[in-house]
C-alpha positions as CSV (number, residue, x, y, z in Angstrom):
1,M,101.5,88.8,102.0
2,I,100.1,90.6,99.1
3,H,102.0,93.1,97.3
4,L,100.1,96.4,96.5
5,A,100.9,98.5,93.6
6,I,99.2,101.7,92.1
7,S,98.6,102.6,88.3
8,E,99.3,106.0,87.1
9,H,95.5,106.2,86.1
10,A,94.6,105.5,89.7
11,I,97.1,108.1,91.1
12,E,95.3,110.9,88.6
13,R,91.9,109.7,89.6
14,A,92.5,109.8,93.4
15,K,94.0,113.3,93.0
16,E,91.0,114.5,91.0
17,R,88.1,112.6,92.8
18,V,89.3,112.3,96.5
19,G,92.2,115.0,96.6
20,W,94.7,112.3,97.8
21,N,98.2,112.9,96.1
22,R,100.6,110.0,95.3
23,S,102.1,109.9,98.9
24,A,98.6,109.9,100.5
25,L,97.3,107.3,98.3
26,G,100.4,105.1,99.2
27,R,99.5,105.5,102.7
28,M,95.9,104.7,102.3
29,L,96.2,101.7,100.0
30,E,96.8,99.2,102.6
31,R,94.1,100.4,104.8
32,V,91.6,100.3,101.8
33,F,92.5,97.0,100.6
34,Y,92.4,95.1,104.1
35,D,90.0,97.3,106.0
36,G,87.7,98.4,103.1
37,I,84.2,96.7,102.3
38,S,84.4,93.9,99.9
39,A,81.7,92.1,98.1
40,S,81.4,89.6,100.7
41,T,79.6,91.9,103.0
42,P,76.2,91.0,104.5
43,C,74.9,94.3,103.4
44,R,72.9,93.4,100.2
45,K,72.9,96.8,98.4
46,I,76.9,97.2,98.9
47,R,77.3,93.4,98.1
48,E,75.5,93.8,94.8
49,F,77.1,97.1,93.9
50,L,80.6,95.9,94.6
51,S,79.9,92.6,92.8
52,S,78.8,94.6,89.7
53,Y,82.6,95.5,89.4
54,Q,83.9,91.9,89.8
55,S,84.8,90.3,86.6
56,P,83.6,86.6,86.1
57,D,87.3,85.2,86.3
58,L,87.6,87.2,89.7
59,N,90.6,89.2,88.1
60,R,88.9,92.6,89.0
61,F,87.4,93.4,92.3
62,A,86.2,96.5,94.2
63,R,86.5,97.8,97.8
64,A,84.3,100.5,99.3
65,Y,86.1,102.8,101.8
66,G,84.5,105.9,103.2
67,E,82.6,107.5,100.4
68,H,84.7,105.9,97.5
69,V,85.1,102.8,95.6
70,L,88.5,101.6,94.7
71,L,88.8,99.1,91.9
72,F,91.8,96.5,91.9
73,S,92.9,94.0,89.5
74,W,95.4,91.2,90.2
75,G,98.7,92.0,88.6
76,S,100.8,89.7,86.5
77,V,103.1,88.8,89.2
78,P,101.7,86.4,91.9
79,D,100.2,87.9,94.9
80,E,100.3,91.4,93.4
81,A,96.9,93.7,93.4
82,V,97.1,96.8,91.5
83,L,94.8,99.7,92.1
84,V,93.2,100.6,88.8
85,T,91.0,103.5,89.4
86,V,89.0,105.5,92.2
87,L,85.2,106.4,91.9
88,Q,82.7,108.2,93.9
89,L,80.3,105.8,96.1
90,L,76.9,106.7,94.8
91,H,74.9,109.0,97.2
92,D,72.0,106.5,97.7
93,L,74.6,103.8,98.9
94,R,76.5,105.7,101.5
95,P,74.1,104.8,104.3
96,A,74.4,101.3,103.3
97,A,78.2,101.5,103.3
98,R,78.2,102.9,106.8
99,E,75.8,100.0,108.0
100,A,78.2,97.3,106.4
101,K,81.0,98.9,108.1
102,R,79.2,98.9,111.5
103,L,78.3,95.3,110.9
104,A,81.9,94.4,110.2
105,Y,83.0,96.0,113.3
106,A,80.1,94.2,115.4
107,A,81.4,90.8,114.2
């Protein structure tokens, strides 16, 4: 199982951009990591957007959840993913994110 950690920067950005405090972010972290939209989605717009945040060595990756994008990085410990920051999903990509989520549930 993957251990999930949160950086201090991510806690500050979650409070600023989403309104989640430390405990809310902790509760949502597992949901976002496992149920969020990844760069392997069949929806082209979201796939390209999330892939742009992925580093070439696959050390960084993103998940879209609701109207937000959460950026993760693999930690120094094996099987550890660290939430680095939280961003707003671009307005024009929100319908595509809803469609990607619908496709994921239909499969």
